[in-house]
C-alpha positions in Angstrom: -11.8 -11.2 21.9 -8.0 -11.0 21.7 -6.8 -7.5 22.4 -5.2 -5.6 19.4 -1.8 -4.1 20.1 -0.1 -1.8 17.6 3.3 -0.2 17.5 3.1 3.6 17.9 5.9 5.3 16.1 5.3 8.4 18.3 6.0 6.6 21.6 8.2 3.9 20.1 6.2 1.2 21.9 3.4 -1.3 21.5 0.0 0.1 22.6 -3.4 -1.4 23.2 -5.8 -0.1 20.5 -8.5 1.9 22.3 -10.7 3.7 19.7 -11.6 7.4 20.1 -15.2 6.5 19.3 -16.3 3.2 20.8 -16.8 0.5 18.2 -15.3 2.6 15.4 -11.8 2.8 13.8 -10.9 5.9 11.9 -7.7 5.6 9.8 -5.9 8.1 7.5 -3.2 6.9 5.1 -0.9 9.2 3.2 -1.6 8.4 -0.5 0.5 9.0 -3.6 1.6 12.2 -5.4 0.2 11.5 -8.8 3.0 12.8 -11.0 4.3 9.4 -12.0 3.6 5.7 -11.7 3.9 4.2 -8.2 6.7 1.7 -7.9 6.3 -1.5 -5.9 8.1 0.0 -2.9 5.3 2.7 -2.8 2.7 0.0 -3.0 4.0 -1.8 0.1 2.6 1.0 2.1 -0.9 0.4 0.8 -0.7 -3.4 1.3 0.3 -2.6 4.9 -2.6 -0.1 5.4 -5.0 -2.6 3.8 -3.9 -5.3 6.2 -4.4 -2.9 9.1 -7.9 -2.0 7.8 -8.8 -5.7 7.3 -7.6 -6.5 10.8 -9.7 -3.7 12.3 -12.7 -5.0 10.4 -11.9 -8.5 11.5 -11.8 -7.4 15.1 -15.3 -6.0 14.7 -14.7 -2.3 14.4 -16.7 -0.1 12.0 -13.8 1.1 9.8 -13.6 4.5 8.1 -10.4 4.6 6.1 -9.3 7.6 4.1 -6.5 7.6 1.5 -5.5 10.9 0.0 -4.5 11.7 -3.6 -1.9 14.5 -3.7 -2.3 16.4 -7.0 -0.7 19.7 -5.9 1.9 21.1 -3.6 4.4 18.3 -3.2 7.9 19.5 -4.1 10.6 17.3 -5.6 12.3 17.2 -2.2 10.1 16.4 0.8 11.9 19.1 2.8 10.4 22.1 1.0 13.0 22.2 -1.7 12.8 22.1 -5.5 9.9 22.3 -7.9 6.3 21.2 -7.6 6.3 17.6 -8.8 3.0 18.0 -10.6 4.0 21.2 -12.3 7.4 19.8 -13.3 5.9 16.7 -14.9 3.2 18.7 -16.7 5.9 20.9 -18.2 8.1 18.0 -19.2 5.2 16.3 -21.0 3.7 19.5 -22.3 0.3 18.4 -21.0 -2.4 19.7 -18.7 -1.6 19.2 -15.1 -5.1 18.0 -14.6 -4.6 15.3 -17.3 -1.4 14.3 -15.6 -3.2 13.9 -12.3 -6.0 11.9 -13.8 -3.7 9.5 -15.7 -1.5 8.6 -12.8 -4.4 8.5 -10.3 -6.1 5.9 -12.5 -2.8 4.0 -12.8 -2.5 3.9 -9.0 -6.1 2.8 -8.6 -5.4 0.0 -11.1 -2.5 -1.2 -8.9 -4.8 -1.0 -5.9 -7.3 -3.3 -7.6 -4.5 -5.7 -8.8 -3.2 -6.2 -5.3 -6.8 -6.8 -3.9 -6.5 -3.7 -1.7 -10.0 -2.8 -0.4 -11.5 0.5 -1.4 -11.3 3.1 1.4 -14.4 5.0 2.6 -13.0 8.1 0.9 -10.4 9.0 -1.7 -9.6 12.5 -0.7 -8.3 14.6 -3.6 -6.1 17.5 -2.4 -7.3 20.1 -4.9 -10.9 19.6 -3.7 -9.9 20.9 -0.3 -8.0 24.1 -1.2 -10.6 26.4 0.3 -10.5 24.4 3.5 -6.7 24.6 3.5 -6.9 28.3 3.3 -9.4 28.5 6.2 -7.1 26.1 8.2 -4.1 28.3 7.6 -6.0 31.4 8.5 -7.0 29.8 11.8 -3.4 29.2 12.9 -1.6 32.1 11.1 -1.7 34.7 13.9 -0.1 32.5 16.6 2.0 30.0 14.6 3.0 31.5 11.3 4.9 34.3 9.7 5.0 35.6 6.1 8.0 35.9 3.8 8.2 37.0 0.2 8.0 33.4 -0.8 5.0 32.5 1.3 3.5 31.7 4.7 5.7 29.7 7.0 5.0 27.7 10.2 7.1 28.6 13.2 8.0 25.2 14.7 9.1 26.9 18.0 5.4 27.7 18.7 4.4 24.0 19.4 5.6 21.6 22.0 8.1 18.9 21.2 8.4 19.5 17.5 10.0 16.6 15.8 9.3 14.1 18.6 8.0 11.6 16.0 11.3 11.7 14.1 13.3 12.1 17.3 14.7 15.2 15.6 14.0 18.3 17.7 17.1 20.2 16.8 18.1 22.1 13.7 20.8 19.4 13.2 18.2 16.7 13.0 16.3 18.6 10.4 19.3 19.4 8.2 17.5 18.5 4.9 15.1 21.4 5.3 15.4 24.0 2.6 17.4 27.1 3.4 15.0 30.0 2.8 16.2 33.5 3.5 14.3 34.9 6.4 13.2 31.7 8.0 13.3 31.9 11.8 14.4 28.3 12.2 15.8 25.7 9.9 12.8 23.3 10.6 10.1 25.9 9.7 8.1 24.9 6.7 5.8 26.4 4.1 2.0 26.5 4.7 1.4 28.4 1.5 3.8 29.2 -1.4 3.3 32.3 -3.4 3.7 32.0 -7.1 6.9 33.9 -7.9 6.6 37.1 -9.8 6.7 36.5 -13.5 6.0 32.8 -13.2 2.8 31.0 -14.4 1.5 27.9 -12.7 -1.3 25.7 -13.9 -2.5 25.2 -10.3 -2.8 28.3 -8.2 -5.4 30.0 -6.0 -6.0 33.4 -4.4 -5.2 33.6 -0.7 -4.6 36.2 2.0 -0.9 35.6 1.4 -1.0 36.1 -2.3 -1.8 33.9 -5.3 -0.2 30.5 -5.0 -0.6 26.9 -3.8 -0.8 25.1 -0.5 2.2 23.3 1.1 2.1 19.5 1.0 2.1 19.1 4.8 -1.0 21.3 5.2 -3.0 19.0 2.9 -3.1 15.9 5.0 -3.9 17.8 8.2 -6.9 19.4 6.5 -8.2 16.3 4.8 -7.9 14.1 7.9 -9.7 16.6 10.1 -12.4 17.1 7.5 -13.2 13.4 7.0 -12.2 11.9 10.4 -12.3 14.7 12.9 -9.6 15.5 15.4 -8.4 13.4 17.1 -8.8 10.2 15.1 -7.4 6.8 15.7 -4.5 5.9 13.4 -2.4 7.6 10.8 -0.2 5.4 8.5 2.5 6.0 5.9 5.9 4.9 4.8 8.8 5.3 7.2 10.2 8.1 5.0 7.2 10.3 6.2 8.3 9.8 9.8 11.2 12.3 9.5 9.6 15.4 8.0 6.1 15.2 6.6 4.4 13.6 9.6 6.2 15.8 12.2 5.0 18.8 10.2 1.4 17.4 10.2 1.6 17.0 13.9 2.8 20.5 14.4 -0.2 21.8 12.4 -2.6 19.6 14.3 -1.3 20.9 17.6 -1.7 24.5 16.4 -5.2 23.8 15.2 -6.3 22.1 18.4 -4.5 24.5 20.7 -2.8 21.7 22.6 -0.2 19.0 22.5 -2.3 16.3 20.8 -0.7 15.0 17.6 -4.0 14.6 15.7 -3.9 10.8 15.6 -3.6 8.6 18.7 -1.3 6.1 16.9 1.2 6.8 14.1 2.2 3.7 12.2 4.9 3.4 9.5 5.9 0.5 7.2 9.6 0.0 6.5 11.3 0.3 3.1 11.3 -2.3 0.3 14.9 -2.6 -0.8 15.9 -3.4 -4.3 19.7 -3.6 -4.9 19.8 -2.8 -8.6 18.4 0.7 -8.1 15.8 0.2 -10.8 13.0 0.9 -8.4 13.8 4.6 -8.4 11.6 6.8 -10.6 14.7 8.7 -11.7 16.3 5.6 -13.3 13.9 5.3 -16.3 12.2 2.0 -16.3 11.4 1.2 -12.7 9.7 -1.6 -10.8 5.9 -1.3 -11.2 3.2 -3.7 -10.5 2.5 -3.7 -14.2 6.1 -4.8 -14.8 5.5 -7.8 -12.6 2.4 -8.7 -14.5 4.3 -8.2 -17.8 6.8 -10.8 -16.7 4.0 -13.3 -15.9 3.6 -12.8 -12.1 0.2 -12.5 -10.6 0.2 -9.4 -8.5 -1.1 -11.4 -5.5 2.4 -13.0 -5.4 3.7 -9.5 -4.5 1.0 -9.1 -1.8 2.2 -12.4 -0.4 5.8 -11.4 -0.6 4.9 -8.3 1.5 3.0 -10.3 4.1 5.9 -12.7 4.5 7.8 -10.0 6.3 6.7 -7.9 9.3 5.6 -4.4 8.1 8.2 -2.8 10.3 11.1 -4.8 8.8 13.0 -4.0 5.7 12.0 -6.2 2.8 14.4 -7.0 0.1 13.0 -7.5 -3.4 14.4 -10.0 -5.8 12.9 -11.8 -8.7 13.8 -15.1 -7.1 12.0 -14.1 -3.9 9.0 -13.1 -5.9 9.0 -16.4 -7.7 9.2 -18.3 -4.4 6.2 -16.3 -3.1 4.3 -17.1 -6.4 5.0 -20.8 -6.0 3.8 -20.6 -2.4 0.6 -18.9 -3.4 -0.1 -21.5 -6.1 0.5 -24.3 -3.6 -1.8 -22.7 -1.0 -4.6 -22.2 -3.6 -4.2 -25.8 -4.8 -4.6 -27.1 -1.3 -7.7 -24.9 -0.8 -9.2 -26.1 -4.1 -8.9 -29.7 -3.0 -11.3 -29.2 -0.1 -14.8 -30.5 -1.0 -17.5 -27.8 -1.1 -20.7 -29.8 -1.4 -20.2 -32.6 1.1 -22.9 -32.9 3.7 -21.3 -32.3 7.0 -22.5 -32.3 10.6 -19.9 -31.1 13.0 -20.3 -32.5 16.5 -21.3 -29.9 19.1 -18.1 -30.6 21.0 -15.8 -30.3 18.0 -13.4 -27.4 18.2 -14.2 -26.3 14.6 -10.6 -25.3 14.1 -10.9 -22.8 16.9 -7.3 -23.5 18.1 -5.9 -22.5 14.7 -8.1 -19.4 14.5 -7.1 -18.5 18.1 -3.4 -18.7 17.2 -4.0 -16.7 14.0 -5.8 -14.0 15.9 -3.0 -13.8 18.5 -0.5 -13.4 15.7 -2.4 -10.8 13.7 -3.5 -8.9 16.8 0.1 -8.6 18.0 1.1 -5.7 15.7 0.0 -7.4 12.5 2.4 -10.3 12.6 1.5 -11.5 9.2 4.6 -13.7 8.8 3.4 -15.9 11.8 -0.2 -15.7 10.7 0.8 -17.2 7.3 2.5 -20.1 8.9 -0.8 -20.9 10.7 -2.7 -20.4 7.5 -0.3 -22.8 5.7 -0.7 -25.4 8.4 -4.5 -25.3 8.3 -4.4 -25.6 4.5 -2.1 -28.6 4.7 -4.7 -30.6 6.8 -6.4 -31.8 3.6 -7.5 -35.1 5.3 -9.7 -33.4 7.8 -13.0 -35.1 8.7 -14.7 -31.8 8.4 -13.6 -30.0 5.2 -16.4 -27.6 5.2 -15.5 -26.3 8.7 -11.8 -26.3 7.6 -12.7 -24.3 4.5 -14.7 -21.8 6.6 -11.8 -21.3 9.0 -9.4 -20.7 6.0 -11.8 -18.1 4.5 -12.1 -16.4 7.8 -8.3 -16.0 8.0 -8.3 -14.8 4.3 -10.5 -11.9 5.3 -7.3 -10.5 6.9 -4.7 -11.8 4.4 -6.7 -10.6 1.4 -6.0 -13.2 -1.3 -9.6 -13.6 -2.2 -9.5 -17.5 -2.1 -13.3 -17.7 -2.2 -13.3 -16.6 -5.9 -9.7 -17.0 -7.0 -8.8 -20.0 -9.2 -5.5 -21.5 -10.3 -6.3 -20.4 -13.8 -6.5 -16.8 -12.6 -2.9 -17.2 -11.5 -1.8 -18.1 -15.0 -0.7 -14.6 -16.2 0.4 -14.3 -19.8 3.9 -12.7 -20.0 4.3 -9.8 -22.3 7.1 -11.6 -24.1 5.0 -14.6 -24.9 5.0 -15.5 -28.7 2.3 -18.1 -28.6 -1.4 -17.8 -27.9 -3.4 -19.8 -25.4 -5.4 -21.3 -28.3 -2.3 -22.5 -30.0 -1.1 -24.0 -26.7 -4.4 -25.9 -26.3 -4.3 -27.1 -29.9 -0.7 -28.3 -29.4 -1.5 -30.1 -26.2 -4.5 -31.8 -27.9 -2.2 -33.0 -30.8 0.3 -34.2 -28.2 -2.5 -36.1 -26.3 -3.4 -37.8 -29.6 0.2 -38.7 -30.3 0.6 -40.2 -26.8 -2.5 -42.3 -27.3 -1.1 -43.5 -30.6 2.2 -44.3 -28.7 4.0 -41.8 -31.0 6.3 -40.7 -28.2 8.8 -39.0 -30.5 6.1 -36.6 -31.7 4.8 -36.1 -28.2 8.3 -35.2 -27.0 8.9 -32.9 -29.9 5.6 -31.0 -29.2 6.6 -30.7 -25.5 10.1 -29.4 -26.3 8.6 -26.9 -28.7 6.3 -25.6 -26.1 9.1 -25.4 -23.5 11.1 -23.4 -26.0 8.2 -21.0 -26.4 8.0 -20.5 -22.6 5.3 -23.0 -21.8 5.5 -25.5 -19.0 3.7 -28.7 -19.8 2.1 -30.3 -16.7 1.1 -33.9 -17.4 -1.4 -35.3 -14.9 -2.5 -31.8 -13.7 -6.0 -30.7 -14.5 -4.6 -27.2 -15.4 -2.5 -28.8 -18.1 0.0 -26.1 -18.6 1.4 -22.9 -17.2 3.7 -20.1 -18.4 7.4 -20.7 -17.6 8.7 -17.6 -15.9 12.1 -16.3 -17.1 13.7 -14.3 -14.3 
């Protein structure tokens, strides 16, 4: 089997994947803070983590993947500044914080399903682990923490090489950390925040340091240990976590284990999705969500393909034109796949390579730090060989690759890709009736009527496809 090499953000180099537990792969992914809808930039992190998980499964490892749901403790600035995001949204909407968490968790899970991201072994909900967080904090408090009026803080000078992941060991490198009176070092961070006197929170618990709530960084250390054990294999997240959140996790893990181990053997980070208009930001009102793509008539798998077309460590620029190109590519790939016979009796000679060379090249690409861009080229090339003597073997090889790419070709149809835009003003039934009338007009050689029906459909956002079994598709307006 081809060896799997992955880029470790901690060492800044490619490393051979050697699991902590032979035959197993244990992965933790930083999940969303469920105070608002995730934008498509957020979702790139989960497409990446899903591709990693699929690759580990493809390589034969027993995968245990954990994704957390942060429903408490994450402030409006990752660097311990501002208000709790959940409390703030609940106050703005005058709703129960638990209802806020439930609504946005379900919205996130809907996006996960839409992008064909596999379900993890565990969805770890932060508030389920508050007692464990208090126990974790108690276990490290004497040697690594100190108490202020505002809460319990971690002393970053008590662990080795703090900030090595971010390459930010100095106070200058951690300049975004909140200035809190009494902190020993600028990089020190809150383990537990006390509820200020006179303030009422919807989420708060009793602790040895007063009534309050856990710090965001503590949550992931606790849940990863509880569900995967320390050390585990791989920790993933967006590149924005590399600067503060993950260094703080590492510091906590070092304190907990009493050594220099970071908690995970390999730390992996996907790069940003860039959108030049600024509409992806949650603060700008309507922002780019998976649902917005669907509302415009794009199948969400087009966005999955768009992500896979770039290496996860490269910046990816979003544009509607780029998404449309990915959508066209997805349709062409599926059309090529659907042309392959499924019921033809086929005996493949014993010495026939059975597309092993293509699979070998695919494996080499994907096992070299998830080079999905190169893997897609090989996938496309295999799909293009529609004249193969052995279509069943070809189909089998394509589906094997699709286990990693995650399009679901075995059950996906071209009709599935026909997504009704929210702006559409004509029903599918009306389109079918118009096309039947047009067919009758063409049979009667009434081409003027036929053309008029076609032009009317085009004006209503429908693309008429003569000679295609699908018959019609929505015309996307970008």
